[in-house]
Every structure is written in structure tokens, then in C-alpha cells.
C-alpha positions as a Markdown table, in Angstrom:
| # | Residue | x | y | z |
|---|---|---|---|---|
| 1 | Met | -30.3 | 9.7 | -24.7 |
| 2 | Gly | -30.3 | 5.9 | -23.9 |
| 3 | Leu | -28.2 | 5.2 | -27.0 |
| 4 | Leu | -25.6 | 7.8 | -26.1 |
| 5 | Asp | -25.4 | 6.6 | -22.6 |
| 6 | Ser | -24.7 | 3.1 | -23.8 |
| 7 | Phe | -21.9 | 4.3 | -26.1 |
| 8 | Gly | -20.5 | 6.2 | -23.1 |
| 9 | Ala | -20.5 | 3.1 | -21.0 |
| 10 | Leu | -18.9 | 1.1 | -23.8 |
| 11 | Ala | -16.2 | 3.7 | -24.2 |
| 12 | Ser | -15.5 | 3.8 | -20.5 |
| 13 | Ala | -15.3 | 0.0 | -20.4 |
| 14 | Ile | -12.8 | -0.1 | -23.3 |
| 15 | Ile | -10.7 | 2.6 | -21.7 |
| 16 | Ala | -10.7 | 0.8 | -18.4 |
| 17 | Ala | -9.7 | -2.5 | -20.1 |
| 18 | Val | -6.8 | -0.8 | -21.9 |
| 19 | Val | -5.6 | 0.9 | -18.7 |
| 20 | Met | -5.7 | -2.4 | -16.8 |
| 21 | Leu | -3.9 | -4.2 | -19.6 |
| 22 | Val | -1.1 | -1.5 | -19.5 |
| 23 | Phe | -0.8 | -1.8 | -15.7 |
| 24 | Ala | -0.6 | -5.6 | -16.0 |
| 25 | Ile | 2.2 | -5.4 | -18.6 |
| 26 | Leu | 4.1 | -2.9 | -16.5 |
| 27 | Ser | 3.7 | -5.1 | -13.4 |
| 28 | Val | 5.2 | -8.1 | -15.4 |
| 29 | Phe | 8.2 | -6.0 | -16.4 |
| 30 | Val | 8.8 | -4.7 | -12.9 |
| 31 | Thr | 8.4 | -8.2 | -11.4 |
| 32 | Val | 10.8 | -9.7 | -14.0 |
| 33 | Phe | 13.3 | -7.0 | -13.1 |
| 34 | Ile | 13.0 | -7.8 | -9.4 |
| 35 | Val | 13.3 | -11.5 | -10.0 |
| 36 | Asp | 16.4 | -10.9 | -12.1 |
| 37 | Val | 18.0 | -8.6 | -9.6 |
| 38 | Ala | 17.2 | -11.1 | -6.7 |
| 39 | Ala | 18.8 | -13.9 | -8.7 |
| 40 | Gly | 21.9 | -11.7 | -9.2 |
| 41 | Ile | 22.1 | -10.9 | -5.5 |
| 42 | Ala | 21.7 | -14.6 | -4.6 |
| 43 | Asp | 24.4 | -15.4 | -7.2 |
| 44 | Val | 22.1 | -17.8 | -8.9 |
| 45 | Glu | 22.5 | -18.0 | -12.7 |
| 46 | Pro | 19.6 | -19.8 | -14.4 |
| 47 | Asp | 20.5 | -21.8 | -17.5 |
| 48 | Glu | 18.3 | -19.6 | -19.7 |
| 49 | Asp | 16.6 | -16.3 | -19.2 |
| 50 | Gly | 13.3 | -18.0 | -19.7 |
| 51 | Phe | 13.3 | -19.2 | -16.1 |
| 52 | Val | 13.6 | -15.6 | -14.9 |
| 53 | Val | 10.7 | -14.5 | -17.2 |
| 54 | Leu | 8.7 | -17.5 | -16.1 |
| 55 | Gly | 9.2 | -16.8 | -12.5 |
| 56 | Gly | 8.4 | -13.2 | -12.9 |
| 57 | Thr | 5.3 | -13.9 | -14.9 |
| 58 | Leu | 3.9 | -16.4 | -12.4 |
| 59 | Ile | 4.5 | -13.9 | -9.5 |
| 60 | Ala | 2.8 | -11.1 | -11.5 |
| 61 | Ala | -0.1 | -13.3 | -12.6 |
| 62 | Ala | -0.7 | -14.3 | -9.0 |
| 63 | Ala | -0.6 | -10.7 | -7.8 |
| 64 | Ile | -3.0 | -9.6 | -10.5 |
| 65 | Val | -5.5 | -12.5 | -9.7 |
| 66 | Ala | -5.2 | -11.8 | -5.9 |
| 67 | Gly | -5.8 | -8.1 | -6.5 |
| 68 | Gly | -8.9 | -8.8 | -8.5 |
| 69 | Thr | -10.6 | -11.1 | -6.0 |
| 70 | Gly | -13.0 | -9.5 | -3.6 |
| 71 | Leu | -14.0 | -6.7 | -5.9 |
| 72 | Thr | -17.4 | -8.2 | -6.6 |
| 73 | Gln | -19.8 | -8.9 | -3.9 |
| 74 | Val | -23.2 | -10.6 | -4.0 |
| 75 | Thr | -25.8 | -8.3 | -2.6 |
| 76 | Asp | -29.3 | -9.1 | -1.6 |
| 77 | Asp | -31.4 | -6.1 | -2.6 |
| 78 | Gln | -34.9 | -6.8 | -1.2 |
């Protein structure tokens, strides 16, 4: 049974990684949309669309990193 349990843990880790990757990609798309709309409202037109994607990607990456911190804690089991 130990071998089957390890395969179950591996499968659940792969599924969790895929789901988190999908959510990260969706958050980048939503953030790029928000940055693009905000630039339109402010009547700012960047020279290229690359700046909008760069700004959205930096904001999304910061949100993903900030959301991931604090999930692991060092415990002292004695």
C-alpha cells in the first residue's frame, strides 16, 4: 500500500501544480486587462503594448509571491 500512497501523493502534487499554474496565468491576464483599462482611463498611451504587459506581469508576480509567503511555518515538535 505504501507504493500506491506515494503515487497518490505524486498525482495530487501534479494536479495542485497545474491548478496553481492556471490560476497564475489567469491572474496575469486579468492584471494586464486592469492595467490597460487604467491606462485608458488616465489617457496615457504607452509607446508599445509591451509596457502594459510588463506592468501587469510585475503586479501579478508581486501578488503571487506575496500570496505564497506565510504559508509555511517552522514548527518545533518536541
